[in-house]
C-alpha positions in Angstrom: 9.0 -70.7 8.3 10.9 -69.7 5.2 14.7 -69.9 5.4 16.7 -66.6 5.8 20.4 -65.7 5.6 20.9 -67.9 2.6 23.6 -66.1 0.7 27.3 -65.7 1.4 29.8 -63.2 0.0 31.4 -66.0 -2.0 28.0 -66.8 -3.7 27.3 -63.1 -4.4 30.7 -62.6 -6.0 30.3 -65.7 -8.1 26.8 -64.7 -9.2 28.0 -61.2 -10.2 30.8 -62.6 -12.2 28.5 -65.0 -14.0 26.0 -62.2 -14.8 28.8 -59.9 -16.2 29.9 -62.8 -18.5 26.3 -63.6 -19.5 25.3 -60.0 -20.0 21.9 -60.6 -18.4 20.6 -59.6 -15.0 19.7 -62.1 -12.3 18.0 -62.1 -8.9 19.2 -64.2 -5.9 17.4 -64.4 -2.6 18.8 -64.2 0.9 15.4 -65.1 2.4 13.1 -62.9 4.5 12.2 -60.8 1.5 15.7 -59.7 0.7 16.8 -60.1 -2.9 20.0 -59.0 -4.6 19.5 -57.9 -8.2 22.8 -58.8 -9.9 23.5 -56.6 -13.0 25.8 -56.9 -15.9 27.7 -53.9 -14.7 29.1 -55.9 -11.9 27.1 -54.2 -9.2 24.2 -55.6 -7.2 21.1 -53.9 -5.9 19.6 -54.9 -2.6 15.7 -55.0 -2.5 13.4 -55.8 0.4 9.8 -56.9 0.0 7.6 -56.5 3.0 3.9 -56.7 3.9 1.9 -54.3 6.0 -1.9 -54.5 6.5 -2.0 -57.1 3.7 -0.3 -54.8 1.2 3.1 -55.5 -0.4 5.8 -52.8 -0.3 9.3 -52.6 -1.8 12.3 -50.8 -0.5 15.8 -50.3 -1.7 18.5 -51.3 0.8 21.4 -49.9 -1.2 24.0 -51.3 -3.6 26.5 -54.1 -3.2 29.4 -54.0 -2.3 28.9 -50.5 -0.8 26.2 -52.1 1.4 27.6 -55.4 2.5 25.6 -58.6 3.1 25.8 -58.0 6.8 24.5 -54.4 6.5 21.6 -55.5 4.2 20.5 -58.0 6.8 20.7 -55.4 9.6 18.6 -53.0 7.6 16.1 -55.8 6.9 15.8 -56.4 10.6 15.3 -52.7 11.4 12.5 -52.5 8.8 10.8 -55.6 10.2 10.8 -53.9 13.6 9.0 -50.9 12.1 6.4 -53.0 10.5 5.9 -54.9 13.8 5.4 -51.5 15.5 2.7 -50.6 13.0 4.8 -48.1 11.1 5.1 -47.6 7.4 8.8 -48.1 6.4 8.4 -46.0 3.3 7.0 -43.0 5.2 9.6 -43.5 7.9 12.3 -43.3 5.3 10.9 -40.2 3.8 10.7 -38.6 7.2 14.3 -39.5 7.9 15.4 -38.0 4.5 13.5 -34.8 5.2 15.1 -34.5 8.7 18.6 -35.0 7.2 17.8 -32.3 4.6 16.6 -29.9 7.4 19.8 -30.7 9.4 21.9 -29.9 6.3 20.0 -26.7 5.7 20.3 -25.7 9.4 24.1 -26.3 9.2 24.4 -24.2 6.1 22.4 -21.4 7.6 24.4 -21.6 10.8 27.7 -21.4 8.8 26.3 -18.3 7.1 25.3 -16.7 10.4 21.6 -17.0 9.7 18.8 -18.6 11.9 17.7 -22.1 11.1 14.4 -23.4 9.5 11.3 -22.8 11.5 12.6 -19.6 13.1 10.7 -16.3 12.7 13.6 -14.8 10.7 13.9 -17.7 8.4 10.1 -17.8 7.6 10.1 -14.0 7.2 12.9 -14.0 4.7 11.2 -16.8 2.8 8.0 -14.7 2.7 9.8 -11.6 1.5 11.7 -13.5 -1.3 8.9 -15.7 -2.5 5.7 -13.7 -1.9 6.3 -10.0 -1.0 8.8 -9.3 -3.7 6.5 -10.6 -6.4 3.7 -8.2 -5.3 5.5 -4.9 -4.6 8.3 -2.8 -6.0 11.9 -3.7 -5.1 12.2 -0.6 -3.1 9.1 -1.4 -1.1 10.3 -4.9 -0.4 13.7 -3.6 0.8 11.9 -1.2 3.2 9.8 -4.0 4.6 12.8 -6.2 5.2 14.7 -3.4 6.7 11.9 -2.8 9.2 11.9 -6.4 10.2 15.7 -6.5 10.5 15.6 -3.4 12.7 12.6 -3.9 14.9 11.9 -7.6 15.1 14.8 -9.9 14.2 17.1 -8.8 17.1 14.4 -10.0 19.6 12.3 -12.7 17.8 14.3 -13.6 14.8 16.0 -16.8 16.1 13.0 -18.1 18.1 10.8 -20.8 16.6 7.9 -19.0 14.9 5.4 -21.5 16.4 6.5 -20.4 19.9 5.9 -16.7 19.5 2.8 -15.4 21.2 1.0 -12.0 21.0 2.7 -10.5 24.1 6.1 -11.3 22.5 5.3 -9.4 19.4 3.7 -6.6 21.3 6.9 -6.0 23.3 8.7 -5.4 20.0 6.0 -3.1 18.8 6.0 -1.0 22.0 9.7 -0.5 21.6 8.8 1.3 18.3 5.9 3.3 19.7 8.1 4.4 22.6 10.2 6.3 20.1 7.1 8.1 18.8 6.9 6.4 15.4 3.5 4.9 15.7 2.9 4.5 12.0 6.1 2.4 11.7 4.8 0.2 14.5 1.6 -0.4 12.5 3.6 -1.2 9.4 5.7 -3.7 11.3 2.7 -5.3 12.8 1.1 -5.7 9.4 4.3 -7.2 7.9 4.5 -9.7 10.9 0.9 -10.7 10.3 1.7 -11.6 6.7 4.8 -13.5 7.9 2.6 -15.6 10.3 0.0 -16.2 7.7 2.7 -17.4 5.3 4.1 -19.6 8.1 0.7 -21.2 8.7 0.6 -22.2 5.0 4.1 -23.6 5.2 3.3 -25.6 8.3 5.8 -23.7 10.4 3.2 -22.3 12.9 -0.5 -22.8 13.7 -1.8 -19.3 14.3 -1.2 -15.6 13.7 -0.7 -13.7 17.0 -0.5 -10.4 15.2 -4.3 -10.6 14.7 -4.7 -10.4 18.5 -3.1 -7.0 18.6 -5.7 -5.0 16.7 -6.5 -2.9 19.8 -3.1 -2.8 21.5 -1.4 0.0 19.5 -2.3 3.7 19.6 -3.9 5.0 16.4 -1.4 6.2 13.8 -1.9 9.9 13.0 -0.8 10.4 9.4 1.2 13.6 9.1 0.6 15.3 5.7 3.4 16.9 3.8 3.7 20.5 4.6 2.3 22.7 1.9 1.5 26.4 1.2 -2.1 26.7 0.2 -2.8 30.5 0.5 -2.4 32.6 -2.7 -0.3 35.4 -1.0 2.2 32.9 0.4 2.2 30.9 -2.8 3.0 34.2 -4.7 5.9 34.8 -2.3 7.2 31.2 -3.0 7.0 31.6 -6.8 8.9 34.9 -6.6 11.5 33.3 -4.4 11.9 30.5 -7.0 12.2 33.0 -9.8 15.0 34.7 -7.9 16.8 31.4 -6.9 20.5 31.9 -7.5 21.6 28.3 -7.4 22.0 25.9 -10.4 19.6 26.7 -13.3 18.6 23.0 -13.5 17.5 23.1 -9.8 15.5 26.3 -10.5 13.9 24.5 -13.4 13.0 21.6 -11.1 11.4 24.0 -8.6 9.4 25.7 -11.2 8.1 22.5 -12.9 7.3 21.1 -9.4 4.7 23.9 -9.2 3.5 23.5 -12.8 3.3 19.7 -13.5 1.7 18.3 -10.3 4.0 15.3 -10.4 5.3 13.4 -7.4 8.9 14.4 -6.6 10.2 11.0 -7.7 8.4 11.2 -11.0 9.7 14.7 -11.6 13.3 14.1 -10.9 13.2 10.9 -13.0 11.8 12.7 -16.0 13.4 11.8 -19.3 13.6 13.9 -22.5 12.1 10.9 -24.4 8.9 11.5 -22.5 8.5 15.1 -23.7 6.4 15.7 -26.8 6.9 19.4 -27.6 4.7 19.5 -30.7 1.9 17.7 -28.9 2.5 19.7 -25.7 2.4 16.4 -23.6 4.5 14.7 -21.1 4.0 10.9 -21.1 5.2 9.2 -17.8 5.6 5.4 -18.3 3.4 3.3 -16.0 6.4 1.7 -14.3 7.5 5.1 -13.0 4.2 5.9 -11.3 3.3 5.2 -7.7 1.3 2.0 -8.2 1.2 -1.6 -7.2 3.8 -3.8 -9.0 1.3 -5.4 -11.3 -0.1 -2.0 -12.2 3.4 -0.7 -12.9 4.0 -3.5 -15.4 0.5 -3.5 -17.0 -0.8 0.0 -16.3 -1.2 2.7 -18.9 1.1 5.8 -19.0 0.2 8.9 -17.1 -0.4 11.9 -19.4 0.6 15.4 -18.3 -0.6 18.2 -20.6 2.1 20.9 -20.9 1.1 24.5 -20.6 3.1 27.1 -22.6 5.0 28.1 -19.4 6.1 24.5 -18.8 7.2 24.1 -22.4 9.2 27.4 -22.1 11.1 26.0 -19.0 11.8 22.8 -20.8 13.3 24.7 -23.7 15.5 26.6 -21.4 16.7 23.4 -19.9 17.3 21.6 -23.2 20.7 23.2 -23.9 21.8 22.3 -20.4 20.7 18.7 -20.2 19.1 17.8 -23.5 22.1 15.9 -24.6 21.5 13.2 -22.0 18.7 10.9 -20.8 17.4 12.9 -17.9 15.8 16.4 -17.8 17.3 16.6 -14.3 20.5 14.6 -14.2 22.5 14.1 -11.0 25.1 16.6 -10.3 27.6 13.7 -10.1 27.0 12.7 -13.7 24.2 12.0 -16.2 24.0 8.3 -15.6 21.6 8.9 -12.7 18.7 11.4 -12.2 18.7 14.2 -9.7 18.9 13.3 -6.0 15.7 13.3 -4.0 17.2 15.9 -1.6 17.9 18.5 -4.3 14.5 20.2 -4.4 14.2 19.9 -0.6 17.6 21.5 -0.1 16.7 24.3 -2.5 13.5 25.1 -0.6 15.6 25.2 2.6 18.0 27.5 0.9 15.1 29.8 0.0 14.2 29.9 3.7 11.3 27.4 3.8 11.5 24.9 6.6 10.3 21.3 6.4 7.2 22.4 8.4 6.3 25.1 5.8 6.9 23.6 2.4 8.1 20.3 0.9 8.7 19.0 -2.6 5.6 16.9 -2.3 3.7 20.0 -1.0 3.4 21.4 -4.5 0.8 18.8 -5.3 -1.2 19.7 -2.2 -0.9 23.3 -3.1 -2.4 22.6 -6.6 -5.1 20.3 -5.2 -6.3 22.9 -2.7 -6.0 26.1 -4.7 -7.2 24.7 -8.1 -10.4 23.6 -6.4 -10.9 26.7 -4.2 -9.6 29.4 -6.5 -10.3 28.1 -10.0 -13.3 26.0 -9.1 -12.0 23.0 -11.0 -13.9 19.8 -10.4 -12.2 17.6 -7.8 -12.3 14.5 -10.0 -10.4 16.3 -12.8 -7.7 17.3 -10.3 -7.5 13.8 -8.9 -7.1 12.4 -12.4 -4.2 14.8 -13.1 -2.6 13.9 -9.7 -2.8 10.2 -10.8 -4.6 9.2 -7.6 -5.8 5.6 -7.8 -9.5 5.1 -8.5 -10.7 2.6 -5.9 -12.3 -0.1 -8.1 -10.9 -1.9 -11.2 -13.9 -0.8 -13.4 -13.2 2.8 -12.5 -9.5 2.5 -13.4 -10.4 1.1 -16.8 -13.0 3.8 -17.3 -10.5 6.6 -16.4 -8.0 5.7 -19.0 -9.0 8.6 -21.2 -11.5 10.4 -19.0 -11.1 14.1 -18.4 -8.1 14.6 -20.8 -9.6 17.7 -22.4 -10.5 19.0 -18.9 -7.1 18.2 -17.6 -5.5 20.1 -20.5 -7.6 23.1 -19.6 -6.7 22.7 -15.9 -3.0 22.7 -16.6 -3.2 25.9 -18.7 -5.4 27.6 -16.2 -3.2 26.6 -13.3 -0.1 27.9 -15.0 -1.8 31.2 -15.8 -3.0 31.5 -12.2 0.5 30.9 -10.9 1.8 33.7 -13.2 -0.8 36.1 -11.8 -0.1 35.5 -8.1 3.6 35.5 -8.8 3.3 38.9 -10.4 1.3 40.2 -7.5 -2.2 40.4 -9.0 -5.1 40.0 -6.7 -6.9 36.9 -7.7 -10.5 36.2 -6.5 -12.2 32.8 -6.7 -14.1 32.1 -9.9 -17.9 31.6 -9.4 -19.1 28.2 -10.1 -20.9 27.8 -13.3 
């Protein structure tokens, strides 16, 4: 049997001194596979050769003098025990290193008041930051995280995600449905399902219990935005808008809500740079539209032909806000656009409750009445409303489709609104 424990501290120090003087490295053996690589810097590096299943391996045992001769021999003996037990010392060391990293991460999270690795909340926050935020808008990602923070984290956040079963998640969802917000419960379930799928890929759990709850929640009844869709009532609304005694800028926002068919967020964020008076066109950048994040970045602008009535309103607004960025700046200063509550509050001031008319309802009014009263083809109206075409080929084809028809639609719609506002009796056009 080969000799072991050959070296002494005196021999090591003498060797290191000689190596420094010679300027050349040298190896000295302690037996049993332990070698000290003496270097010209005055330091030594412990190495251990071992054999497992007929294959040679090499491990570092640390540097001398930080790791003493006694410590190097102890580490050698520990590694020998692992080999004798049929374990790979290299893999064992990697596992120990990973465990220490997890412990450090857990301590850092605990110090910050956050749950540790492997918990539902930890995995969910990882999913939001690494996956969800890259696919949706920042506002969408914030809403998703807020739902999880409100409805799931207080009950399941600190539990290991691998231990959560379908009944545990269902209990959270039923707390939501008990408040009557069924659609929110469905959104939370969908978000949790994505968290579990992400966790499976990360090795944090083995299955997705949200998939077992397909039939456990009541159906979500989508409530449409309230809208006026009858000509007589629409005429009353337009007359009320014309008589609105509040800020002229707010009256302009109400009038253009009826004329432009934009979503409320698109309207209030309208910039003067988007307005082409000579070309009678409003160009809304793709990033402002209601689209998926990739489509916002890469999508084409949305074109809104401007009828003479719309141009006239914009010219009335130009002296008031044309010196700034936004057509409808915030009342608190031009650095931001108009608040989302401004048009809603104006409708309330005119006597229209949230169950009668909403800012979004102007789009439904146009969608219904332009089809029923003006006999405009539905696909033309849908294109002007910027509703997404289901397939990618359709979206590519619709880049320029119906622009002439949409221009005719916007002029006909503005003229129609003038007629019902002025009290004329308007009958549906006959289809050609």
